[in-house]
GURO-88174 format. One record per residue (C-alpha): y, x, z. Coordinates in steps of 0.1 Angstrom, whole numbers, plus 2048, in hexadecimal, padded with zeros to 3 digits. Each point is the difference from the previous one (the first is absolute). Example, Ala and Ser with C-alpha at 12.3 -4.5 7.8 and 13.67 -1.06 7.14 Angstrom:
7D387B84E 82280E7F9 
This chain:
38C50444F 8107DF806 8247F980B 801805826 825806808 800802826 7DB7FB805 7EB81B810 7E08017EC 7E2815808 7E78067E4 7DE80B80C 7EE8127E4 7DD7F5807 7F081A7EA 80F81C816 80B7EB81D 8228107FF 81E7ED80E 8248027F4 81F7EE80C 81C7F67E9 8217F680F 8217F67F0 82580A804 80781081B 88D8B6818 809817818 7F2818819 7FA7F3823 81C80D817 7EB802820 7DB8087FC 7EA7FD81F 7EB81D808 7DC7F57FA 7EE7FD821 7E87E37FA 7DC8077F7 7F37EB7E3 7DF7F6810 7EB7FA7E1 7DF80D7F2 7F680E822 81B81B801 80780E822 7EF7F9822 7F97DD80C 808808824 822805810 8197E580B 821811803 8157FD7DF 8098217F0 82480B806 8067E1815 82280D80D 8108047DD 81A7E77F5 8087F27DE 7ED7E97E8 8067E37E9 8047DE810 7F67E07EF 8167E0800 7F77E07EF 81B7F37E9 8097DB803 7F87EC7E0 80C7DD7F6 7EA7E580F 7F77F47DD 7EF8217F7 7E37F8817 7F37E87E6 8058177E2 7EC81C7F1 80C8237F9 80680C7DD 81681F804 81381381B 81781A7EF 821812801 8197F27E8 8168157E8 81C7FE81A 7E980C81C 7FC7DE811 7DE7F480B 7F37E47EA 7E47E8807 7EF7EA7E5 7E97E580D 7EE7E27F1 7F27DD808 7DE7F87F2 7EE7DE7FC 7DC7FA80B 7F380E7DF 813821805 81A7F97E6 82480D807 8177E2804 82081180D 80E824802 81980B81A 81681F800 80F80D821 81881D805 806812821 825804807 815803820 7E17FF816 7F27E07F2 7EB7F27E3 8137EB7E7 7EF7EB7E6 80D8047DC 8017DE7F0 7F87FC7DB 7F18227FC 8018097DB 7DB8097FE 7F47DE80B 80E7EE7E2 7F081A7E9 7DE7F9811 8057DA7FD 80A8027DB 7E08137F8 7E97EE819 7F7821812 7F4807823 81481C80F 7EB81F80A 81881D7FD 824809806 80E8237FE 8208137FA 7FE81D7E8 80F822803 8167F47E3 80F7E6819 7F07E47ED 7ED7E3810 7DD7F97F3 7EA7E2807 7DC7F87F6 7E97E2802 7E27EF7F2 7FE7E27E8 7E87E37FF 7E68177EF 80481A81B 8118187E9 81B81680E 8248027F2 81B81A80A 8257F97FC 820813805 81C7EA80E 8228017EF 8227FA810 8067E17EA 7E27EE80F 7E88077E4 7E28177FF 7EE8177E8 7DA8017FF 7F1823801 7DE80F7F6 7F27DE7F5 7E48107ED 7F581581D 7F87E2816 7EE7EC7E6 7DA7FC804 7EB81A7EE 7E67F47E7 7E37EF811 8147FA820 8107E080C 81B811815 8158207FE 80F818819 8137F281E 81181F80E 803802826 81F8167FB 81980A7E5 81981C803 81D8057E8 80E8237FB 82480A7FB 7FA8047DA 7F17DD7FE 7DC80B7FD 7E87E9813 7E380B816 7E67E5801 7E680181D 7DE7F57F5 7E07FD814 7F18217F6 81E8137F1 8258007FA 8117FF7DE 82280C7F6 8117ED7E3 8228037F0 8157E07FE 7F27F87DD 7DC80080D 7F58227F4 7E680F817 80C82380B 7E680A81B 7E37F2814 7FB80E824 7DF7FD812 7FF7F0823 7E67F2818 7F97DB7FF 8127F381F 7E77E3808 8197E57FB 8147F37E2 81F7FB816 80182480D 80F81E7EE 7FF822811 81B8167F0 8258067F9 8178117E7 81C81780B 8158137E6 7E880D7E6 7E17FE816 7E57E7808 7EB800820 7E07EC802 7DD80180E 7E580F7EB 7DD80C80A 8097F7824 81D818802 8257FD7F8 80980D7DD 8228097F3 8057FC7DA 81C80C7E9 80D7E17EE 80D8147E3 7DF8107F6 7E67ED813 7F281F812 7F5802824 818815815 7ED800821 7E57EF814 8057F9825 7E57F981A 8077E2816 7DE7F9812 80F804823 81B7E57FB 7F27E67E7 7F07E981A 7E37E87FB 8137E67EB 8078087DC 8237F2802 81A81C801 8257FF7F5 80B8207F0 8248097FB 81681F7FC 819811817 8198097E5 7F7825801 7DD7FF7F1 7EE7F8821 7E97E3805 7FF7E481A 7E07ED806 8017E0814 7DF7EF80B 7ED7F581F 80082580C 8267FE801 81B8127EC 7F88237F5 8148197EC 7F98207EC 81A8177F0 7FD8097DB 7E881D7FD 7F57FB824 7DD7FF80E 8057EF822 8077DC806 8187F781C 7FA7DF812 8237F0805 7F37DF80E 7DE7F9810 7F47DF7F3 7EC7FA820 8227FD812 80D7E47EA 7F67E47E9 7F68177E4 7DE804810 7FA7DA805 7E37F47EB 80C7DC7FE 81F80C7ED 80180E7DD 81B81A7F8 8107F57DF 81E8177FD 81181D813 82380A7F8 81881C80B 8217F6810 8228127FF 7FF810823 7DE811801 7F17DD808 7E67EC7EE 7F57DC7FA 7DD7F17FD 7F77DF7F2 7DF7F080B 7ED7E07F9 7E37ED80D 7E27FA7EA 8097EF7DF 82480E7FF 8107E7819 80B806824 81B8197F5 80C81881B 81881D7FB 80581C819 81B81A803 7F782480B 81B81580E 7FE822812 8077FD825 805821812 7FB7F0822 7DD7F27F9 7E281480C 7F18107E2 7DE7F580F 7FC7E581A 7FB80F823 7DE7F0806 7E18007E9 7E17EC7FA 7E480C7E9 7E97E87ED 7E280E7EE 7E97F17E6 7E780D7E7 8107EF7E2 8237F27F9 8057DD80E 81C7E87F6 7FF7EB81F 80381F816 81D80D7EB 8117DE803 7FB800825 80E823803 8207F67EE 8037E0815 7FA813820 81981A7F5 81B7E67FA 7FA7F0822 7FE822812 8198177EF 7FB81A81B 7DB8047F8 7F28117E1 7DF7F27F3 7ED81A7EC 7E47F27EB 7E681A7F6 7E47FC7E8 7E28177FB 7F77FA7DC 80F80A7DF 80D7E57E8 7DD7F77F3 7F77F5824 7E1816801 7F4804825 7EB81F807 7E980781D 81681F808 81E7EA805 7EE7EA81A 7F181F811 823810803 80F7E080F 7E27FD818 80582380C 8257FA807 7FA7DF812 7E580E816 81881C80B 8187E580D 8188037E3 8067EC7E1 8167E37F5 80C7E5818 7F47E37EA 7E08027EB 7F87EA7E2 7DA800804 7F57F47DE 7E58187F5 7FE813821 7E2801818 80E7E7819 7E07FC815 7FF825806 82580080A 7F97E4819 7E281280F 814820803 81E7EF811 8188087E4 80E7DD7FC 8167ED819 7F57DE80D 8177E67F0 7F27E1811 8207FA814 8158027E1 7E97EA7EC 7FF7E881D 8267FD7FF 7FF7F97DB 7E57E6803 8127EE81C 8207FF7EB 7ED7EB7E7 8108147E4 7DF80F7F4 7E17F37F0 7EC80781F 7DF7FB7EE 8068207ED 80781481F 7E57F5818 7E480F7EB 80B82380B 7FB7FA825 7E581680F 7E67F3819 81580E81C 81F7EE7F3 81181F7F2 8117FF7DD 8058217EE 80B7F47DE 8127E37F0 8037F77DB 8227FB7F0 7F27F17E0 7DF7F17F5 7ED7F77E0 7E87E27FC 7DF8057ED 7F87E07EC 7E37F47EC 8047ED7DF 7E37ED7F1 7E97E2802 7ED7F7820 7E08127F8 8118227FA 8177FC81E 7E27F9816 7F08207F5 81A814814 7F37F3822 7EB81F806 7F38217F0 7DF7EE7F9 8107E37EE 8158177EB 7E18147F6 7EC7E17F9 8197EE7EB 7F37F27DF 8197F17E8 8087FE7DB 815820804 80381C819 80F7F7821 81B81B7FD 80F8117E1 7F88237F5 80F81A818 7FD82480C 7E880281D 81A80D817 8147E17FD 7E17EA805 7F8814820 8237FC80D 8027DB7F7 7DF7F780F 809812820 81E7E9804 7F07DF7F4 7E1805816 81481081D 7F17E981A 7DC8087F7 8068257FC 81780781D 8007E3819 7DF7EF800 7EB8207FC 80282480B 81780A7E4 7F88177E3 7F381B817 7E17EB803 7E780B7E5 7F27DE7F8 8237F17FD 80B81D7EA 7E27FD7E9 8057DA7FC 8248067F8 7FA81A7E6 7E47EB7EF 8167E17FF 81C8137EE 7E680E7E7 7F27DD7F8 8227F07F9 80B8207EE 7E18017E9 8057DC7F7 8228087F1 7F88227F3 815812819 801826801 80E81D815 81A8067E5 8087F47DD 80D8117E0 8227F67F2 7EF7ED7E4 7EA7ED819 81F7F8814 8107EF7E1 7E07EE7F7 7F77F2822 8237FC810 7F881981B 80F82180C 7F781C818 81D7F9817 7F67FC824 80E7E4814 802808825 7F17DE808 7EA8017E2 80E7DE7F5 80E8007DD 80C7DD7F6 7E47F37EA 80D7DD7FA 8058097DB 7DD80C7FC 7F37E0810 8177EB7E9 7F48137E2 7DB7F9809 7F6823809 7F47F6823 7FA7E2816 81A80881A 822810803 80C81381E 825808808 81480C81D 8217EE805 81C81580F 81D7EC7F2 8057DF7EE 8038137DF 7DA808804 7F97DB7FE 80D7F97DE 7E28077EA 7E57F6819 8117DE805 8037FC7DA 7DB8087FC 7F77E781B 8127E57ED 7EA8057E1 7E27EF810 7FC7E581A 7E181280D 812821808 80A805824 81681A810 7F7807824 80681B81A 7E281680B 7FA7EF821 81980B81A 8048237F2 8208127F7 8098237F7 81A80F818 81A8177F1 81B81780E 7EC803820 81880E819 7FA813821 814816817 7F7824809 7F8800826 810823802 8227F47F3 81F809814 8117E17F1 7EA7E380C 81C7E6802 80E80A7DF 7DE7FF7EF 7F97DE80E 8217F47F4 7F780C7DD 7E07ED801 8147E080A 8178077E2 7E28057E9 7F37DD80A 8227EF801 80B7E47E9 81C8167F1 7E68197F2 7E27E87FB 8147E77EB 8058197E4 7E77FD7E4 7F68247FA 7DE7F77F0 7EC815819 7F17E3813 8077DE810 815800820 7F27FC823 8207F180C 7FE7DA800 8237F87F6 7FF81A7E4 7E07F17F2 8117DE801 81F80E7EE 7EE8117E4 7E97E27FB 81D7E87FB 8128197E9 8017F57DB 7FF8187E3 8027EB7E1 80781D7E8 7E0812807 7E28007E9 7E18167FB 7E98057E3 7E08127F8 7EE8077DF 7E38157F3 80981C7E8 7EA7F17E5 8107DE802 7E07EF80D 8117F3820 8237F780B 80E7ED81E 8227F780D 80B7F4822 8207F7812 80B804824 7E87EB816 80E7DF80B 80A7F7824 7E07ED807 7EA81E7F6 816819814 7FC7EA81F 7DB7FE7FA 7FE826802 81780181E 7E87E9811 7E48177F8 81381D811 8057EB81F 7DB7FB804 7F58257FC 7F381281F 7EA81D7F6 8108207F5 7EA8147E8 808824809 7E88187EF 80282580A 80C8127E1 7EE821809 7DF7EE805 8067ED7DF 8058217EE 7DF80E80E 7ED7E17F5 80F8027DD 7F88257FB 7DE7FD810 7F57E37EA 80A80E7DD 7DE80E7F9 7EF7E080A 8167EC7E7 7FA81A7E5 7DA7FC806 7FC82480C 7F27F6822 7F37E2813 8137EB819 7EE80F81E 80B8247F6 8247F47FB 8017EE821 7F281F813 8198167EF 81D7E9809 7F37FC824 800826806 8258027F7 8087E0814 7EF80C81F 814820800 8207ED7F9 7FA7E581B 7F781B81A 8218137FB 
């Protein structure tokens, strides 16, 4: 691991194709507790239909007010937002240079309704004297101030500040690299108990030391997914953290588990959660769901704040800290990506606010969607009298079942269901034929006339009669990487099957991904120029092409764990079938790489690979693009104007300009904005587990980003493949690819299912 400071570094382990992100630094009972009236709306709980908010006449909920910060803080990054020993709010921020190194530390204290900067903060001199980058500031239960930072070798050092301006280093041996490692533990959090013992948060566990460095206990916890995040807190003689996907309370004196607490219903989709105590043994949990509370020994969580009604649910913001105030109020500190863009909000109970907004709008999708969540929060802030409820059908693993879709279909056909539908994975053609979706052509026409949109990405959804029933909020671009001969092979099914080169055209893959990928790359031949896959001859040609390219690379229906490590492959199914294979191409495993760009981060490695040879080209697949977050309106909605306004919000610059890594924007100004945005402290790397291959790449330069933006502006053909049909083809062809039947038998088996499905 090299010194990265503020850099965001993604290491893709090629042997297992796993991705990890490493990022750098980052009480009393409530007097008035709102009666919980808001439904959580996750994991398919509760009905989809119904527009009237529950208990809409009740009053009393927490209001959110943004605190004014000094103008200079806009250019700074957040290190810590904490309560000082005197109870004041304190804010520690930093300036970094282009390499990510901390150049200046700032300390602010909130007094008399304003933030005041403390000049010559004692800790800064300690950091300068020892050439450390600040990563941690905390006040112990012993009233002492503790700071931590990394040196030039990326080793962490922890100090206790003294009143005379000096500092004492603590636990020096604990943070030294272990034998065989070039770096040691960099704790995301440190807590100091009243007796001076120190609880050190690690990545997989927590360790309790006495001040001399003697290890007292080690407590198991779940890996939080980020080196800057620590889920847990100490209160009195107890520790609360997350272990085996539940909250666990430990006794700090003997290391034993006191209780385990289920929290499935309030933990949300993001891993980030701020846990803190209420002073009486109860637990607060703050995350995108909102603020929830459970009493000590209790079994039911109470939702005190609904995150969908404030900035807690906004996907472009990252909750960094949540603190309790003195009057039953709370404070939340948020940042944009990378720790900058600091915003602090105050939450106070207002008995005159409606506990739930008087009007409601329901948005439904099969899986969780960041852009939809972002739009819901934006819409909520612009329309405080309307509650937007986002419901998803799937569990956290995102598995969509046929029963889920059938249940939704039954509800929609009965004239019920959500107001706005996110159509990804749903049988859209069937919905159009049955009159379930509303014609959005007038709305799309207004957007096109405004010149705010990339109209080339909207026109592809216009029916022959001029109607438009769905619009994409995001897109991905499939791209090919290779020399001219290999790229030319993708011009048709026939040229793919007939390719003869030094290596296979595509890398080793599971056949399901090859089927899905080919359906997209040859979309025009399969769905536009011909009769579609319901035509027997077309279906057979398609299945045979996939087999030919698969056999050339030794593809299979599934691989063992050992095969996965050896051949850099996994059994993970990509919805589009396109798994970035630029690495395999660069390593010489195949004659072409295929990728699907949904954000500029996706360009890093393919662009670096292209630079390795003058003969390697990177081109789009004709005029094709993959539409994402396809949005339609239920024709039976009783909230037509409200639903259309939500779609406008979804496609607005305010929502589309946020980089949520779930697709490129379809808003023209938003695309221009993110194209021009620089991210100097971003790098990405990939390596094989056996050390046979390694690659590093930085953020793509402006010229390359503009190149891809120009590609987007030229795309006109949305490749929308019916997911139900795709699943039938995958299941029906397994025996063919396992050599248990011939292609004709497989095609006939698939066609029998397709004919029933298409006739429904």
